[in-house]
C-alpha positions as YAML, in Angstrom:
chain: A
units: angstrom
residues:
- id: 1
  name: UNK
  ca: [-9.17, -10.67, -14.70]
- id: 2
  name: UNK
  ca: [-6.90, -10.70, -11.70]
- id: 3
  name: UNK
  ca: [-3.55, -12.56, -11.60]
- id: 4
  name: UNK
  ca: [-5.33, -15.72, -10.46]
- id: 5
  name: UNK
  ca: [-7.93, -15.62, -13.24]
- id: 6
  name: UNK
  ca: [-10.89, -14.50, -11.12]
- id: 7
  name: UNK
  ca: [-13.48, -11.95, -12.22]
- id: 8
  name: UNK
  ca: [-12.48, -8.63, -10.61]
- id: 9
  name: UNK
  ca: [-16.13, -7.74, -9.92]
- id: 10
  name: UNK
  ca: [-16.36, -10.63, -7.45]
- id: 11
  name: UNK
  ca: [-13.20, -9.99, -5.46]
- id: 12
  name: UNK
  ca: [-13.03, -9.44, -1.72]
- id: 13
  name: UNK
  ca: [-10.49, -7.60, 0.43]
- id: 14
  name: UNK
  ca: [-8.01, -10.48, 0.49]
- id: 15
  name: UNK
  ca: [-8.20, -10.83, -3.28]
- id: 16
  name: UNK
  ca: [-7.62, -7.10, -3.84]
- id: 17
  name: UNK
  ca: [-4.71, -7.17, -1.39]
- id: 18
  name: UNK
  ca: [-3.12, -9.74, -3.73]
- id: 19
  name: UNK
  ca: [-2.63, -6.95, -6.31]
- id: 20
  name: UNK
  ca: [-0.68, -4.93, -3.74]
- id: 21
  name: UNK
  ca: [1.34, -8.03, -2.78]
- id: 22
  name: UNK
  ca: [2.21, -8.69, -6.42]
- id: 23
  name: UNK
  ca: [3.38, -5.08, -6.75]
- id: 24
  name: UNK
  ca: [5.42, -5.39, -3.54]
- id: 25
  name: UNK
  ca: [7.10, -8.51, -4.87]
- id: 26
  name: UNK
  ca: [8.00, -6.66, -8.07]
- id: 27
  name: UNK
  ca: [9.57, -3.85, -6.07]
- id: 28
  name: UNK
  ca: [11.53, -6.33, -3.98]
- id: 29
  name: UNK
  ca: [12.74, -8.11, -7.12]
- id: 30
  name: UNK
  ca: [14.07, -4.78, -8.37]
- id: 31
  name: UNK
  ca: [16.08, -4.33, -5.17]
- id: 32
  name: UNK
  ca: [13.61, -1.95, -3.54]
- id: 33
  name: UNK
  ca: [11.50, -2.06, -0.41]
- id: 34
  name: UNK
  ca: [8.74, -4.67, -0.93]
- id: 35
  name: UNK
  ca: [5.67, -2.57, -0.15]
- id: 36
  name: UNK
  ca: [2.79, -2.33, -2.60]
- id: 37
  name: UNK
  ca: [-0.48, -0.50, -2.91]
- id: 38
  name: UNK
  ca: [-3.64, -0.82, -4.98]
- id: 39
  name: UNK
  ca: [-6.60, 1.54, -5.32]
- id: 40
  name: UNK
  ca: [-10.06, 0.09, -5.85]
- id: 41
  name: UNK
  ca: [-13.34, 1.89, -6.53]
- id: 42
  name: UNK
  ca: [-16.70, 0.17, -6.79]
- id: 43
  name: UNK
  ca: [-15.04, -3.24, -7.04]
- id: 44
  name: UNK
  ca: [-12.74, -2.18, -9.88]
- id: 45
  name: UNK
  ca: [-8.98, -1.99, -9.67]
- id: 46
  name: UNK
  ca: [-7.85, 1.48, -10.81]
- id: 47
  name: UNK
  ca: [-4.14, 0.89, -10.45]
- id: 48
  name: UNK
  ca: [-1.21, -0.34, -8.40]
- id: 49
  name: UNK
  ca: [2.15, 0.93, -7.25]
- id: 50
  name: UNK
  ca: [5.11, -0.09, -5.19]
- id: 51
  name: UNK
  ca: [7.89, 1.51, -3.20]
- id: 52
  name: UNK
  ca: [10.42, 2.93, -5.67]
- id: 53
  name: UNK
  ca: [12.61, 4.97, -3.35]
- id: 54
  name: UNK
  ca: [15.70, 2.88, -4.11]
- id: 55
  name: UNK
  ca: [15.02, 2.40, -7.82]
- id: 56
  name: UNK
  ca: [14.28, 6.07, -8.52]
- id: 57
  name: UNK
  ca: [16.35, 7.71, -5.80]
- id: 58
  name: UNK
  ca: [13.07, 9.20, -4.60]
- id: 59
  name: UNK
  ca: [12.23, 10.59, -1.20]
- id: 60
  name: UNK
  ca: [8.48, 10.00, -1.56]
- id: 61
  name: UNK
  ca: [7.68, 7.01, -3.80]
- id: 62
  name: UNK
  ca: [6.16, 4.68, -1.23]
- id: 63
  name: UNK
  ca: [3.71, 1.99, -2.31]
- id: 64
  name: UNK
  ca: [0.63, 4.11, -1.72]
- id: 65
  name: UNK
  ca: [1.99, 7.34, -3.21]
- id: 66
  name: UNK
  ca: [3.34, 5.49, -6.24]
- id: 67
  name: UNK
  ca: [-0.08, 3.92, -6.73]
- id: 68
  name: UNK
  ca: [-1.76, 7.33, -6.64]
- id: 69
  name: UNK
  ca: [0.84, 8.76, -9.03]
- id: 70
  name: UNK
  ca: [0.42, 5.87, -11.46]
- id: 71
  name: UNK
  ca: [-3.35, 6.36, -11.59]
- id: 72
  name: UNK
  ca: [-3.12, 10.11, -12.13]
- id: 73
  name: UNK
  ca: [-5.62, 12.79, -11.32]
- id: 74
  name: UNK
  ca: [-9.12, 11.76, -10.30]
- id: 75
  name: UNK
  ca: [-12.16, 13.74, -9.24]
- id: 76
  name: UNK
  ca: [-12.83, 13.95, -5.49]
- id: 77
  name: UNK
  ca: [-16.03, 11.96, -6.04]
- id: 78
  name: UNK
  ca: [-13.97, 8.95, -7.16]
- id: 79
  name: UNK
  ca: [-11.58, 9.08, -4.20]
- id: 80
  name: UNK
  ca: [-14.61, 9.37, -1.89]
- id: 81
  name: UNK
  ca: [-15.63, 5.82, -2.91]
- id: 82
  name: UNK
  ca: [-12.14, 4.29, -2.92]
- id: 83
  name: UNK
  ca: [-10.32, 1.72, -0.84]
- id: 84
  name: UNK
  ca: [-6.53, 1.82, -0.62]
- id: 85
  name: UNK
  ca: [-5.01, -1.63, -0.24]
- id: 86
  name: UNK
  ca: [-1.48, -1.65, 1.12]
- id: 87
  name: UNK
  ca: [0.80, -4.45, 2.20]
- id: 88
  name: UNK
  ca: [2.00, -2.51, 5.26]
- id: 89
  name: UNK
  ca: [0.49, -0.07, 7.72]
- id: 90
  name: UNK
  ca: [0.72, 3.33, 6.00]
- id: 91
  name: UNK
  ca: [3.29, 5.82, 7.28]
- id: 92
  name: UNK
  ca: [2.39, 9.42, 8.09]
- id: 93
  name: UNK
  ca: [3.21, 10.58, 4.56]
- id: 94
  name: UNK
  ca: [1.01, 7.97, 2.90]
- id: 95
  name: UNK
  ca: [-1.71, 8.48, 5.50]
- id: 96
  name: UNK
  ca: [-1.57, 12.19, 4.72]
- id: 97
  name: UNK
  ca: [-2.15, 11.46, 1.03]
- id: 98
  name: UNK
  ca: [-5.08, 9.20, 1.94]
- id: 99
  name: UNK
  ca: [-6.57, 11.98, 4.06]
- id: 100
  name: UNK
  ca: [-5.85, 14.70, 1.50]
- id: 101
  name: UNK
  ca: [-7.79, 12.85, -1.18]
- id: 102
  name: UNK
  ca: [-10.57, 11.74, 1.15]
- id: 103
  name: UNK
  ca: [-10.10, 8.00, 0.70]
- id: 104
  name: UNK
  ca: [-12.50, 6.56, 3.29]
- id: 105
  name: UNK
  ca: [-11.19, 3.01, 3.63]
- id: 106
  name: UNK
  ca: [-7.76, 1.42, 4.00]
- id: 107
  name: UNK
  ca: [-7.10, -2.32, 4.03]
- id: 108
  name: UNK
  ca: [-3.61, -3.26, 5.14]
- id: 109
  name: UNK
  ca: [-1.73, -6.50, 4.98]
- id: 110
  name: UNK
  ca: [-0.06, -6.18, 8.35]
- id: 111
  name: UNK
  ca: [1.18, -3.79, 11.03]
- id: 112
  name: UNK
  ca: [3.50, -5.97, 13.09]
- id: 113
  name: UNK
  ca: [6.74, -5.11, 11.30]
- id: 114
  name: UNK
  ca: [5.78, -1.41, 11.18]
- id: 115
  name: UNK
  ca: [2.94, 0.49, 12.83]
- id: 116
  name: UNK
  ca: [2.08, 3.51, 10.74]
- id: 117
  name: UNK
  ca: [-0.42, 6.29, 11.32]
- id: 118
  name: UNK
  ca: [-3.50, 4.13, 11.70]
- id: 119
  name: UNK
  ca: [-4.74, 6.17, 14.67]
- id: 120
  name: UNK
  ca: [-4.45, 9.35, 12.60]
- id: 121
  name: UNK
  ca: [-6.53, 7.77, 9.85]
- id: 122
  name: UNK
  ca: [-9.16, 6.55, 12.31]
- id: 123
  name: UNK
  ca: [-9.30, 9.95, 14.02]
- id: 124
  name: UNK
  ca: [-10.36, 11.40, 10.65]
- id: 125
  name: UNK
  ca: [-13.08, 8.79, 10.14]
- id: 126
  name: UNK
  ca: [-11.16, 6.44, 7.85]
- id: 127
  name: UNK
  ca: [-12.09, 2.78, 8.21]
- id: 128
  name: UNK
  ca: [-8.88, 0.80, 8.75]
- id: 129
  name: UNK
  ca: [-8.91, -2.97, 8.35]
- id: 130
  name: UNK
  ca: [-5.88, -5.14, 9.12]
- id: 131
  name: UNK
  ca: [-5.90, -8.52, 7.36]
- id: 132
  name: UNK
  ca: [-2.89, -9.75, 9.38]
- id: 133
  name: UNK
  ca: [-1.37, -11.35, 6.29]
- id: 134
  name: UNK
  ca: [1.44, -13.75, 7.06]
- id: 135
  name: UNK
  ca: [2.67, -13.34, 3.48]
- id: 136
  name: UNK
  ca: [3.01, -9.57, 3.94]
- id: 137
  name: UNK
  ca: [4.73, -10.08, 7.28]
- id: 138
  name: UNK
  ca: [7.16, -12.58, 5.78]
- id: 139
  name: UNK
  ca: [8.01, -10.20, 2.92]
- id: 140
  name: UNK
  ca: [8.88, -7.40, 5.32]
- id: 141
  name: UNK
  ca: [10.70, -9.51, 7.89]
- id: 142
  name: UNK
  ca: [12.94, -10.96, 5.19]
- id: 143
  name: UNK
  ca: [13.66, -7.53, 3.72]
- id: 144
  name: UNK
  ca: [14.34, -5.91, 7.11]
- id: 145
  name: UNK
  ca: [16.75, -8.69, 8.09]
- id: 146
  name: UNK
  ca: [18.59, -8.56, 4.75]
- id: 147
  name: UNK
  ca: [18.66, -4.77, 4.23]
- id: 148
  name: UNK
  ca: [18.21, -3.03, 7.58]
- id: 149
  name: UNK
  ca: [20.01, 0.10, 6.39]
- id: 150
  name: UNK
  ca: [17.59, 0.64, 3.50]
- id: 151
  name: UNK
  ca: [14.63, -0.10, 5.75]
- id: 152
  name: UNK
  ca: [15.77, 2.40, 8.38]
- id: 153
  name: UNK
  ca: [16.25, 5.02, 5.68]
- id: 154
  name: UNK
  ca: [12.75, 4.33, 4.36]
- id: 155
  name: UNK
  ca: [11.14, 4.94, 7.75]
- id: 156
  name: UNK
  ca: [13.38, 7.87, 8.65]
- id: 157
  name: UNK
  ca: [15.50, 6.22, 11.30]
- id: 158
  name: UNK
  ca: [19.27, 5.89, 11.74]
...
C-alpha cells in the first residue's frame, strides 16, 4: 500500500510522484535539499531516495542517485522497463545515471525552479513528462529562499 492506503498496482504518475514528494519532505526535515526520487517498474515501487548531500557531506547523493543506490544493483532488463519519478527536473549528473542504466521514462514534478538536462534525456529517446506540481514548486521555492547558499552549492553555482 502507498502512504495514502491505495493499492500500488492501480497507481498513476501523480500517485507515484507522491512517493518522491514524501522522500523530498523527509530530506527537507533533516535539513537537506528537498528533492526526492522513486523508481517504478511494471507498476511496482522498487525504492525511493532523497538528496543527502548535506546530511552525508556527499558530492553526489541527489534524489535520483540516492534512489538508485538504495535499490542496489539491477539487471539491465529491469531498468529498461523503469520510470524514474523525481520532484525536480534532473540535473546532468542524474540524467547521466538515467541514461547509463537505460531508464526510458522520467516523470518530474516541476522544472520552473530548476531546468535540468531534459533536452539531453529527450535527445537519447527518453520520454520526459512534467506534471507541473505546485507542491513540488512550493517545496523548492521555500528551500531556495531560506537556504540559497546550500541550493547554489547543490547546483554548482556561486
